[in-house]
PAMARMI-910991 format. One record per residue: residue in one letter; residue number from 0; x, y, z of N, C-alpha, C, O, CB in turn. Coordinates in pm, whole numbers, plus 50000, padded with zeros to 5 digits. Glycine has a CB too. Example, Ala and Ser with C-alpha at 12.3 -4.5 7.8 and 13.67 -1.06 7.14 Angstrom:
<lumzas>
LUMZA  res    n   n.px   n.py   n.pz  ca.px  ca.py  ca.pz   c.px   c.py   c.pz   o.px   o.py   o.pz  cb.px  cb.py  cb.pz
LUMZA    A    0  51319  49431  50780  51230  49550  50780  51320  49670  50780  51424  49668  50846  51131  49553  50905
LUMZA    S    1  51285  49775  50708  51367  49894  50714  51290  50003  50787  51341  50114  50804  51408  49940  50572
</lumzas>
This chain:
<lumzas>
LUMZA  res    n   n.px   n.py   n.pz  ca.px  ca.py  ca.pz   c.px   c.py   c.pz   o.px   o.py   o.pz  cb.px  cb.py  cb.pz
LUMZA    M    0  50194  80208  16373  50322  80256  16455  50279  80319  16567  50163  80358  16553  50417  80352  16382
LUMZA    Q    1  50318  80340  16651  50325  80426  16788  50435  80490  16826  50544  80439  16795  50301  80353  16898
LUMZA    E    2  50432  80597  16889  50549  80672  16948  50497  80671  17138  50401  80721  17196  50559  80864  16856
LUMZA    I    3  50597  80600  17181  50567  80629  17331  50674  80702  17386  50793  80674  17374  50547  80503  17417
LUMZA    I    4  50614  80816  17458  50712  80906  17542  50714  80919  17696  50631  80995  17747  50691  81037  17501
LUMZA    A    5  50780  80868  17755  50767  80851  17923  50835  80963  18002  50958  80965  17990  50839  80708  17978
LUMZA    I    6  50789  81039  18068  50864  81122  18173  50869  81054  18284  50759  81038  18339  50809  81252  18204
LUMZA    I    7  50972  81002  18341  50979  80925  18457  51087  80964  18568  51183  81034  18536  51002  80792  18413
LUMZA    R    8  51074  80931  18665  51178  80964  18787  51311  80930  18746  51325  80828  18679  51148  80882  18925
LUMZA    Q    9  51419  81005  18778  51561  80974  18721  51610  80838  18770  51672  80763  18695  51670  81087  18765
LUMZA    N   10  51584  80808  18889  51637  80660  18971  51585  80561  18892  51638  80452  18911  51580  80631  19136
LUMZA    C   11  51469  80565  18781  51399  80457  18733  51453  80438  18610  51402  80348  18544  51258  80472  18730
LUMZA    I   12  51565  80514  18551  51608  80502  18415  51662  80349  18384  51632  80282  18285  51723  80612  18391
LUMZA    N   13  51751  80309  18494  51824  80195  18449  51724  80066  18456  51730  79975  18373  51959  80176  18540
LUMZA    R   14  51640  80068  18555  51526  79959  18535  51457  79962  18428  51425  79855  18376  51430  79959  18628
LUMZA    V   15  51422  80074  18376  51334  80087  18252  51434  80027  18150  51406  79914  18108  51280  80252  18213
LUMZA    K   16  51538  80082  18107  51618  80014  17985  51632  79874  17999  51601  79801  17905  51762  80068  17968
LUMZA    K   17  51678  79825  18114  51706  79660  18130  51555  79605  18094  51549  79534  17993  51764  79606  18314
LUMZA    S   18  51433  79629  18165  51314  79593  18130  51282  79577  17980  51246  79472  17927  51235  79680  18187
LUMZA    L   19  51303  79703  17916  51245  79708  17759  51344  79617  17671  51302  79549  17577  51244  79882  17690
LUMZA    I   20  51482  79622  17710  51568  79540  17623  51536  79369  17652  51541  79286  17561  51735  79585  17659
LUMZA    E   21  51511  79342  17761  51474  79203  17789  51354  79170  17715  51344  79056  17671  51452  79178  17933
LUMZA    A   22  51249  79267  17693  51132  79237  17639  51137  79228  17471  51041  79198  17401  51036  79341  17692
LUMZA    G   23  51272  79261  17422  51310  79296  17276  51284  79453  17223  51309  79489  17108  51224  79198  17181
LUMZA    F   24  51234  79531  17318  51266  79689  17282  51394  79710  17270  51450  79740  17375  51222  79791  17383
LUMZA    F   25  51463  79705  17173  51634  79734  17170  51636  79865  17140  51711  79935  17208  51734  79649  17055
LUMZA    S   26  51559  79930  17034  51579  80063  17031  51478  80181  17105  51361  80212  17084  51586  80080  16897
LUMZA    I   27  51577  80230  17198  51489  80325  17281  51592  80446  17283  51709  80419  17255  51440  80262  17445
LUMZA    T   28  51557  80581  17316  51615  80726  17332  51573  80775  17463  51454  80782  17493  51564  80830  17217
LUMZA    A   29  51662  80806  17537  51658  80865  17639  51705  81006  17633  51770  81050  17538  51716  80795  17719
LUMZA    A   30  51669  81082  17744  51733  81234  17728  51692  81281  17910  51599  81234  17975  51625  81359  17565
LUMZA    R   31  51752  81343  17938  51782  81428  18091  51662  81556  18046  51644  81611  17937  52000  81506  18120
LUMZA    A   32  51589  81576  18181  51478  81677  18158  51452  81725  18274  51476  81654  18371  51355  81629  18098
LUMZA    V   33  51398  81853  18294  51361  81906  18395  51202  81942  18365  51164  81971  18252  51455  82017  18429
LUMZA    G   34  51121  81936  18475  50989  81983  18476  50894  81942  18589  50939  81855  18664  50935  81945  18358
LUMZA    R   35  50767  81988  18616  50707  81976  18720  50542  81934  18661  50496  81960  18549  50733  82113  18808
LUMZA    G   36  50477  81865  18769  50341  81857  18731  50262  81949  18806  50303  82064  18821  50289  81727  18746
LUMZA    R   37  50149  81910  18856  50060  81987  18944  50075  81978  19089  49983  82023  19156  49932  81954  18918
LUMZA    R   38  50181  81923  19152  50229  81907  19266  50225  82045  19354  50318  82120  19325  50357  81851  19247
LUMZA    P   39  50132  82095  19458  50136  82211  19507  50261  82209  19638  50315  82107  19682  49981  82245  19549
LUMZA    V   40  50282  82326  19674  50402  82335  19778  50320  82273  19902  50201  82293  19927  50471  82511  19809
LUMZA    E   41  50413  82191  19976  50389  82105  20091  50325  82198  20183  50380  82306  20198  50519  82035  20152
LUMZA    S   42  50217  82174  20247  50138  82241  20336  50243  82249  20477  50253  82350  20545  49986  82156  20356
LUMZA    E   43  50308  82138  20500  50414  82123  20639  50495  82240  20616  50510  82323  20706  50524  81971  20652
LUMZA    L   44  50559  82256  20480  50659  82374  20455  50610  82527  20482  50676  82622  20526  50702  82367  20303
LUMZA    L   45  50462  82519  20439  50404  82652  20449  50386  82699  20623  50416  82807  20674  50250  82645  20362
LUMZA    Q   46  50326  82573  20688  50316  82590  20816  50440  82618  20916  50440  82687  21018  50255  82486  20847
LUMZA    A   47  50533  82552  20865  50697  82591  20933  50761  82723  20897  50844  82777  20970  50818  82481  20879
LUMZA    V   48  50718  82776  20781  50747  82904  20759  50663  83007  20852  50718  83098  20914  50727  82926  20616
LUMZA    N   49  50529  82985  20853  50464  83063  20954  50485  83065  21099  50465  83168  21164  50352  83040  20942
LUMZA    E   50  50529  82941  21158  50555  82927  21273  50689  82968  21342  50705  83016  21454  50531  82818  21285
LUMZA    D   51  50784  82935  21245  50952  82973  21313  50978  83049  21179  50970  83000  21066  51093  82811  21356
LUMZA    P   52  51012  83185  21213  51079  83283  21149  51244  83235  21086  51289  83263  20975  51082  83401  21258
LUMZA    E   53  51307  83163  21186  51449  83108  21143  51429  83024  21039  51486  83059  20935  51527  83030  21251
LUMZA    I   54  51337  82883  21033  51318  82820  20945  51272  82865  20810  51307  82819  20702  51259  82751  20990
LUMZA    G   55  51173  82979  20836  51103  83072  20712  51228  83097  20635  51238  83056  20519  51019  83234  20762
LUMZA    T   56  51350  83179  20709  51444  83270  20642  51497  83146  20565  51556  83187  20466  51559  83368  20741
LUMZA    E   57  51500  83005  20572  51612  82913  20516  51502  82856  20396  51538  82819  20284  51688  82776  20647
LUMZA    L   58  51363  82860  20443  51291  82776  20328  51232  82903  20231  51224  82867  20114  51150  82661  20398
LUMZA    L   59  51203  83000  20246  51153  83117  20178  51201  83124  20037  51118  83134  19947  51193  83239  20250
LUMZA    P   60  51339  83120  20010  51410  83116  19859  51340  82981  19797  51294  82988  19683  51604  83099  19863
LUMZA    T   61  51333  82875  19862  51278  82750  19766  51120  82777  19732  51066  82748  19625  51292  82588  19853
LUMZA    L   62  51056  82842  19848  50895  82848  19831  50864  82968  19718  50765  82978  19646  50813  82889  19994
LUMZA    S   63  50962  83041  19726  50935  83166  19644  50965  83114  19495  50937  83194  19407  51036  83304  19692
LUMZA    Q   64  51012  83005  19461  51035  82947  19334  50905  82941  19256  50909  82959  19134  51097  82811  19349
LUMZA    G   65  50808  82921  19308  50692  82879  19289  50716  82732  19170  50742  82619  19213  50600  83016  19237
LUMZA    G   66  50704  82756  19057  50707  82629  18957  50837  82589  18968  50911  82610  18871  50670  82654  18799
LUMZA    R   67  50880  82537  19065  51035  82471  19057  51027  82341  18977  50937  82258  18976  51101  82431  19215
LUMZA    L   68  51144  82344  18911  51153  82213  18811  51214  82107  18857  51324  82128  18907  51222  82233  18689
LUMZA    F   69  51171  81984  18856  51226  81869  18932  51331  81794  18806  51301  81813  18688  51083  81758  18997
LUMZA    P   70  51440  81718  18835  51481  81634  18742  51415  81554  18717  51347  81507  18809  51573  81588  18753
LUMZA    K   71  51402  81496  18576  51308  81376  18524  51404  81326  18418  51506  81388  18386  51145  81421  18457
LUMZA    R   72  51365  81206  18363  51436  81149  18234  51316  81120  18118  51218  81050  18139  51523  80994  18275
LUMZA    L   73  51343  81182  18003  51228  81110  17894  51279  80998  17820  51395  80991  17782  51176  81212  17777
LUMZA    V   74  51189  80907  17797  51215  80782  17718  51146  80778  17623  51026  80795  17646  51200  80666  17776
LUMZA    Y   75  51187  80755  17480  51103  80765  17354  51135  80622  17291  51251  80582  17283  51146  80902  17249
LUMZA    L   76  51049  80562  17257  51035  80453  17152  50914  80452  17053  50804  80502  17077  51030  80326  17224
LUMZA    V   77  50950  80388  16937  50877  80379  16841  50840  80213  16825  50934  80138  16800  50949  80450  16727
LUMZA    V   78  50713  80159  16837  50684  80024  16863  50552  80021  16740  50475  80112  16711  50641  79989  17047
LUMZA    P   79  50561  79878  16681  50465  79821  16610  50321  79852  16703  50314  79850  16826  50508  79661  16584
LUMZA    D   80  50217  79878  16615  50094  79856  16705  50056  79761  16800  50009  79786  16912  50008  79847  16642
LUMZA    D   81  50081  79630  16743  50044  79547  16835  50140  79518  16954  50124  79432  17040  50013  79437  16770
LUMZA    R   82  50223  79587  16945  50331  79569  17095  50295  79724  17170  50329  79727  17288  50556  79554  17046
LUMZA    K   83  50258  79797  17139  50209  79912  17213  50161  79869  17365  50227  79924  17453  50086  79978  17129
LUMZA    Q   84  50076  79797  17402  50023  79785  17499  50126  79714  17605  50130  79734  17726  49903  79727  17469
LUMZA    E   85  50223  79607  17512  50311  79554  17616  50424  79666  17648  50463  79677  17764  50378  79412  17567
LUMZA    A   86  50469  79738  17562  50590  79828  17598  50513  79919  17717  50572  79929  17824  50657  79929  17450
LUMZA    V   87  50397  79980  17703  50333  80076  17811  50307  80004  17959  50294  80071  18061  50182  80129  17750
LUMZA    N   88  50302  79854  17956  50289  79800  18080  50437  79762  18153  50459  79749  18274  50196  79678  18063
LUMZA    I   89  50543  79745  18027  50672  79770  18075  50715  79884  18194  50754  79866  18309  50736  79800  17959
LUMZA    L   90  50692  80007  18115  50703  80114  18161  50607  80123  18289  50670  80138  18394  50685  80203  18058
LUMZA    M   91  50507  80118  18298  50422  80120  18439  50465  80041  18544  50456  80084  18659  50285  80077  18422
LUMZA    Q   92  50519  79909  18517  50538  79822  18595  50709  79848  18637  50751  79797  18741  50489  79685  18526
LUMZA    S   93  50784  79914  18566  50925  79955  18602  50921  80114  18677  51024  80159  18727  51024  79955  18451
LUMZA    C   94  50824  80174  18678  50846  80341  18713  50715  80359  18834  50717  80448  18919  50816  80469  18537
LUMZA    R   95  50630  80280  18824  50533  80337  18919  50558  80297  19076  50582  80182  19111  50389  80288  18873
LUMZA    T   96  50549  80396  19156  50574  80371  19291  50438  80398  19333  50416  80348  19443  50688  80454  19361
LUMZA    G   97  50337  80460  19282  50200  80538  19363  50226  80650  19404  50121  80712  19427  50143  80477  19488
LUMZA    E   98  50340  80723  19430  50363  80842  19488  50351  80953  19382  50348  80914  19265  50493  80839  19555
LUMZA    K   99  50343  81082  19404  50309  81193  19332  50472  81207  19270  50575  81187  19335  50235  81330  19432
LUMZA    G  100  50464  81238  19162  50592  81279  19087  50638  81127  18998  50746  81116  18940  50727  81338  19217
LUMZA    D  101  50551  81037  19003  50573  80884  18929  50630  80941  18765  50723  80893  18701  50385  80769  18918
LUMZA    G  102  50548  81047  18728  50539  81055  18609  50427  81050  18476  50308  81038  18505  50604  80992  18608
LUMZA    K  103  50462  81060  18347  50342  81075  18262  50403  80938  18157  50516  80890  18156  50318  81262  18179
LUMZA    I  104  50298  80906  18087  50301  80818  17956  50235  80886  17828  50114  80903  17820  50222  80679  17984
LUMZA    F  105  50301  80913  17756  50203  80970  17610  50218  80856  17507  50322  80791  17504  50270  81136  17522
LUMZA    V  106  50099  80827  17410  50140  80748  17302  50069  80820  17172  49960  80876  17163  50096  80588  17326
LUMZA    L  107  50154  80803  17093  50097  80903  16952  50112  80826  16842  50196  80737  16831  50185  81049  16915
LUMZA    P  108  50031  80857  16760  50042  80738  16646  50155  80807  16522  50146  80922  16480  49854  80700  16565
LUMZA    V  109  50255  80709  16479  50364  80752  16399  50296  80711  16258  50232  80607  16245  50518  80677  16440
LUMZA    T  110  50316  80802  16156  50247  80803  16017  50378  80739  15948  50355  80670  15849  50188  80973  15951
LUMZA    E  111  50505  80752  15985  50592  80689  15882  50757  80702  15946  50804  80808  15987  50568  80777  15721
LUMZA    A  112  50821  80586  15942  50945  80562  15971  51034  80548  15871  50979  80492  15776  50952  80471  16039
LUMZA    L  113  51146  80572  15851  51278  80555  15764  51380  80542  15842  51407  80613  15939  51313  80665  15672
LUMZA    R  114  51460  80417  15788  51593  80357  15854  51675  80452  15734  51664  80452  15611  51619  80147  15853
LUMZA    L  115  51747  80519  15811  51866  80617  15707  51979  80505  15624  52012  80501  15506  51988  80746  15834
LUMZA    R  116  52019  80421  15742  52120  80336  15664  52092  80261  15531  52157  80266  15426  52161  80237  15749
LUMZA    T  117  51967  80181  15564  51892  80096  15481  51789  80149  15378  51775  80097  15267  51828  80015  15563
LUMZA    K  118  51707  80269  15427  51635  80308  15333  51501  80224  15373  51409  80228  15292  51705  80285  15191
LUMZA    E  119  51482  80141  15503  51377  80048  15498  51244  80145  15561  51268  80230  15646  51421  79902  15593
LUMZA    K  120  51133  80127  15520  51038  80229  15587  50906  80123  15665  50859  80011  15646  50967  80354  15446
LUMZA    N  121  50888  80227  15750  50778  80185  15846  50785  80064  15921  50901  80057  15962  50663  80176  15780
LUMZA    E  122  50732  79983  15953  50766  79830  16019  50881  79776  15997  50933  79720  16093  50683  79724  15976
LUMZA    Q  123  50946  79777  15882  51090  79732  15867  51164  79820  15890  51280  79782  15870  51130  79683  15753
LUMZA    A  124  51156  79960  15934  51253  80034  15991  51253  80016  16151  51354  80048  16214  51234  80176  15946
LUMZA    I  125  51148  79968  16210  51147  79969  16365  51151  79807  16383  51129  79761  16495  51000  80053  16442
LUMZA    D  126  51173  79736  16292  51198  79573  16331  51265  79542  16432  51387  79534  16416  51265  79496  16237
LUMZA    E  127  51216  79518  16548  51283  79477  16700  51310  79336  16692  51386  79298  16781  51180  79505  16839
LUMZA    M  128  51280  79269  16633  51300  79115  16647  51428  79072  16571  51459  78952  16572  51171  79031  16585
LUMZA    R  129  51504  79161  16506  51658  79153  16452  51741  79154  16564  51710  79226  16659  51706  79274  16357
LUMZA    S  130  51842  79084  16567  51939  79099  16660  51999  79237  16681  51953  79316  16598  52034  79011  16629
LUMZA    P  131  52071  79282  16748  52081  79409  16758  52220  79455  16667  52247  79565  16619  52082  79443  16912
LUMZA    K  132  52302  79318  16663  52402  79344  16588  52360  79355  16438  52435  79418  16364  52501  79247  16615
LUMZA    E  133  52245  79297  16385  52213  79343  16262  52160  79494  16218  52162  79550  16109  52126  79258  16229
LUMZA    V  134  52111  79538  16349  52049  79668  16316  52162  79777  16336  52138  79887  16287  51916  79698  16413
LUMZA    S  135  52262  79763  16390  52363  79836  16395  52366  79961  16276  52460  80039  16271  52473  79739  16390
</lumzas>
């Protein structure tokens, strides 16, 4: 089993949910988050601050924040080993714009899974092939 954690643009969440559910990945968890990557301060902003004191006064508070955090969404899902690449591909297709800030996908091994209601373990606990009504 694999856990997939995706940090994505907030405007991609509905497209991701729809695509994952259509592919049979019914069990997903999503959360709001803020974060930042390695994106530097835009050189155009720095140039504007240096050239025009009036613009600089407006932009300086934003620039001085340094490690400014941007709104993102986290998507978590646990999938069988043989469906990992399919889930990753769906996330890539749903979220990739080719621009800075698209996000990241992390894949981690899961050693054990338990369904609380039925006490099913591992693959049976994450069986996505049941209808959503059966999994309630």
